[in-house]
C-alpha positions as a printed NumPy array, in Angstrom:
array([[ -0.055,   0.277,  -0.049],
       [  1.353,   3.383,  -0.813],
       [  1.292,   6.197,   1.715],
       [  2.08 ,   9.524,   1.256],
       [  3.126,  12.23 ,   3.915],
       [  1.325,  15.411,   3.376],
       [  2.825,  18.785,   4.98 ],
       [  0.047,  20.335,   7.398],
       [ -0.813,  23.838,   7.71 ],
       [  0.421,  23.409,  11.358],
       [  4.005,  22.238,  10.883],
       [  3.576,  18.457,  11.241],
       [  2.355,  16.092,   8.721],
       [ -0.743,  14.128,   7.775],
       [ -0.55 ,  10.562,   6.399],
       [ -3.128,   9.957,   2.98 ],
       [ -3.484,   6.189,   2.266],
       [ -6.166,   4.875,  -0.189],
       [ -8.42 ,   8.122,  -0.187],
       [ -8.124,   8.252,   3.74 ],
       [ -6.168,  11.127,   5.707],
       [ -4.977,  10.397,   9.228],
       [ -3.15 ,  12.628,  11.685],
       [ -0.363,  12.018,  14.144],
       [ -1.277,  10.671,  17.275],
       [  1.88 ,   9.791,  19.013],
       [  5.159,   8.223,  18.574],
       [  6.245,   5.268,  20.662],
       [  9.398,   3.396,  20.443],
       [  9.825,   4.167,  16.861],
       [  6.11 ,   3.395,  16.027],
       [  3.902,   6.341,  15.087],
       [ -0.064,   5.812,  15.497],
       [ -2.131,   7.886,  13.099],
       [ -5.931,   8.568,  13.644],
       [ -8.114,   9.153,  11.094],
       [ -9.18 ,  13.025,  10.601],
       [-12.709,  11.896,  11.019],
       [-11.829,  10.698,  14.739],
       [-13.037,  14.134,  16.1  ],
       [-15.974,  14.446,  13.771],
       [-18.967,  14.138,  16.   ],
       [-21.281,  13.209,  13.135],
       [-18.851,  10.334,  12.023],
       [-16.551,   9.589,  14.977],
       [-14.388,   7.372,  12.762],
       [-12.109,   5.186,  14.872],
       [ -9.58 ,   3.91 ,  12.135],
       [ -6.078,   4.076,  13.051],
       [ -2.875,   2.974,  11.49 ],
       [  0.713,   2.218,  12.766],
       [  3.632,   2.935,  10.944],
       [  7.618,   2.661,  11.184],
       [ 10.201,   4.518,   9.259],
       [ 12.221,   2.096,   7.115],
       [ 14.783,   4.025,   5.46 ],
       [ 13.172,   7.345,   3.727],
       [  9.864,   5.793,   3.638],
       [  7.104,   5.285,   5.905],
       [  5.749,   1.96 ,   5.884],
       [  2.156,   0.789,   7.538],
       [  2.851,  -2.029,   9.771],
       [ -0.408,  -2.675,  11.391],
       [ -3.998,  -1.344,  11.163],
       [ -6.208,  -1.013,  13.901],
       [ -9.146,  -3.07 ,  14.988],
       [-11.679,  -0.616,  13.544],
       [-12.689,   0.06 ,  10.009],
       [-13.532,   3.35 ,   8.507],
       [-17.016,   4.681,   9.293],
       [-16.827,   6.337,   6.181],
       [-15.862,   6.085,   2.505],
       [-12.33 ,   7.172,   1.321],
       [-12.084,  10.371,  -0.707],
       [ -9.04 ,  10.735,  -3.154],
       [-10.63 ,  14.027,  -3.888],
       [-10.468,  15.389,  -0.507],
       [ -6.734,  14.122,  -0.44 ],
       [ -6.082,  16.214,  -3.583],
       [ -7.681,  19.331,  -2.188],
       [ -5.443,  18.907,   1.017],
       [ -2.082,  18.414,  -1.034],
       [ -3.446,  21.603,  -3.055],
       [ -4.404,  23.714,  -0.081],
       [ -1.083,  23.16 ,   1.778],
       [  0.868,  24.064,  -1.786],
       [ -1.047,  27.236,  -1.969],
       [ -0.431,  28.452,   1.495],
       [  3.269,  27.546,   1.103],
       [  3.485,  29.404,  -1.938],
       [  1.64 ,  32.539,  -0.427],
       [  3.926,  32.445,   2.629],
       [  7.125,  32.154,   0.327],
       [  5.856,  34.966,  -1.742],
       [  4.532,  37.035,   1.433],
       [  1.111,  37.028,  -0.165],
       [ -2.508,  36.307,   1.025],
       [ -3.958,  32.913,   0.369],
       [ -6.692,  34.123,  -1.523],
       [ -4.917,  35.973,  -4.068],
       [ -2.826,  32.474,  -4.738]])
């Protein structure tokens, strides 16, 4: 399974995989736990999570949590997240307002 680390707007990263987005929850003994971004959505309360390790320069999923996603994956949402981060980075580099990018 191909995973992609996307810079977040707050300086961290989100993990994208098969149309789902995760945020970093914690790192313990070299294993990173990622929670679905819908875990905080009161309408969905998705409990899906994945566990990753860094292998060389790649992030590899080593385990999936016990819960399946409570919603469908959305590749368009992942692309929109990438585009938003890219636009904000461009605006910051050029000191522009994001609505002008």
